[in-house]
Structure formats: C-alpha cells, structure tokens
C-alpha positions as CSV (number, residue, x, y, z in Angstrom):
1,X,-48.7,-51.5,22.3
2,X,-45.7,-51.4,24.8
3,X,-44.0,-48.3,22.6
4,X,-47.4,-46.3,23.0
5,X,-47.7,-46.9,26.5
6,X,-44.1,-45.7,27.0
7,X,-44.6,-42.6,25.1
8,X,-47.7,-41.8,26.8
9,X,-45.9,-42.2,30.1
10,X,-43.1,-40.0,28.6
11,X,-45.4,-37.4,27.5
12,X,-47.1,-37.4,30.9
13,X,-43.6,-36.8,32.7
14,X,-42.6,-34.1,30.5
15,X,-45.4,-32.4,28.4
16,X,-42.9,-30.1,26.8
17,X,-40.4,-32.9,25.5
18,X,-41.1,-32.5,21.6
19,X,-39.3,-35.8,20.7
20,X,-41.7,-37.9,22.7
21,X,-44.5,-36.2,20.7
22,X,-42.6,-37.1,17.6
23,X,-42.2,-40.6,18.3
24,X,-45.7,-41.1,19.4
25,X,-46.7,-39.7,16.0
26,X,-44.8,-42.3,14.1
27,X,-46.4,-44.9,16.3
28,X,-49.7,-43.6,15.4
29,X,-48.8,-43.5,11.7
30,X,-48.0,-47.1,12.1
31,X,-51.3,-48.1,13.5
32,X,-53.0,-46.1,10.9
33,X,-54.4,-43.5,13.2
34,X,-53.7,-40.3,11.1
35,X,-55.7,-38.1,13.3
36,X,-53.7,-38.7,16.4
37,X,-50.4,-38.9,14.7
38,X,-51.4,-35.5,13.0
39,X,-52.2,-33.9,16.5
40,X,-48.9,-35.3,18.1
41,X,-46.6,-33.9,15.2
42,X,-48.3,-30.5,15.3
43,X,-47.6,-30.4,19.2
44,X,-44.1,-31.3,18.4
45,X,-43.7,-28.5,15.8
46,X,-45.3,-26.2,18.3
47,X,-42.5,-27.2,21.1
48,X,-39.7,-27.3,18.4
49,X,-40.1,-26.3,14.9
50,X,-36.3,-27.5,14.2
51,X,-37.3,-31.2,14.3
52,X,-37.4,-32.3,10.8
53,X,-38.9,-35.7,11.8
54,X,-42.0,-33.8,13.0
55,X,-42.5,-32.5,9.7
56,X,-42.3,-36.0,8.0
57,X,-44.7,-37.7,10.5
58,X,-47.2,-34.7,10.0
59,X,-46.6,-35.5,6.2
60,X,-47.2,-38.9,6.5
61,X,-50.4,-38.6,8.4
62,X,-51.6,-36.0,5.8
63,X,-51.1,-38.7,3.2
64,X,-53.0,-41.2,5.1
65,X,-55.9,-38.6,5.3
66,X,-55.9,-37.8,1.7
67,X,-54.0,-34.5,1.7
68,X,-51.1,-34.8,-0.7
69,X,-50.7,-31.2,-1.2
70,X,-50.4,-30.8,2.8
71,X,-48.0,-33.8,2.9
72,X,-45.9,-32.4,0.1
73,X,-45.3,-29.2,2.1
74,X,-44.3,-31.0,5.3
75,X,-41.9,-33.4,3.4
76,X,-40.4,-30.3,1.6
77,X,-39.9,-28.6,5.1
78,X,-38.4,-31.8,6.6
79,X,-36.1,-32.1,3.6
80,X,-34.9,-28.4,4.3
81,X,-34.3,-29.1,8.1
82,X,-32.4,-32.3,7.3
83,X,-30.4,-30.3,4.8
84,X,-29.6,-27.7,7.5
85,X,-28.7,-30.2,10.1
86,X,-26.4,-32.1,8.0
87,X,-28.2,-35.4,8.1
88,X,-27.5,-36.5,4.7
89,X,-28.8,-40.2,5.1
90,X,-32.4,-38.8,6.2
91,X,-32.3,-36.2,3.4
92,X,-31.4,-38.8,0.8
93,X,-34.3,-41.0,1.9
94,X,-36.6,-38.1,1.7
95,X,-35.3,-37.0,-1.7
96,X,-36.0,-40.6,-3.0
97,X,-39.5,-40.5,-1.4
98,X,-40.6,-37.3,-3.0
99,X,-39.3,-38.7,-6.6
100,X,-41.4,-41.5,-6.0
101,X,-44.4,-39.6,-5.3
102,X,-43.7,-37.5,-8.2
103,X,-42.4,-34.4,-6.6
104,X,-39.1,-32.7,-6.6
C-alpha cells in the first residue's frame, strides 16, 4: 500500500513527528493490523499527548483487540481533547460513536 510506504518514509525522515505515527496508525487500523496500530498510536501519544486523533486511533485498535474498556477510555480522552481544541465536527462524530457503543 502506497500510503503505508509514504508514512514509513515520513517516520524514517523524522521519528519525532507525531502526526506521521497517527496517520500510520489509522492505516494499520484499516488494514486490520491492530497491534501495529496500537504501537504507532502509543508512540504518537508519547511524542505529543495533545493529539486527539492518536487517542481515537488507539481506541479503534483496542476495540479490534477486544479491549472495550481501554477503547472507551481512549475515546473519552479524544473527546475531551477535541472539545478543548474547538474541533466540534470531530467532537460530534465521536459523541455519536460513543452513543452507538452505549457509552456517554
């Protein structure tokens, strides 16, 4: 997959650039590779704990791995960070997801 190759290269060029890890985590989630997605999301959070998308992607990976409780905690953290940043579109999407999962 070209996107994955591009993101691998981005991480090689700057291993401290958290958004590259977030985006690669999204790709891994789409490829149903939750262990890799989880590792990249965790690395992104280590580098910059203010990125809500990193928590969201980690939550998706946790769901794929069957850890609903950890997923919900990550989704709540993502929601809090989206709220704080004023990103109301993503906040609304995440609130809807949490409702669908039976969590408020």
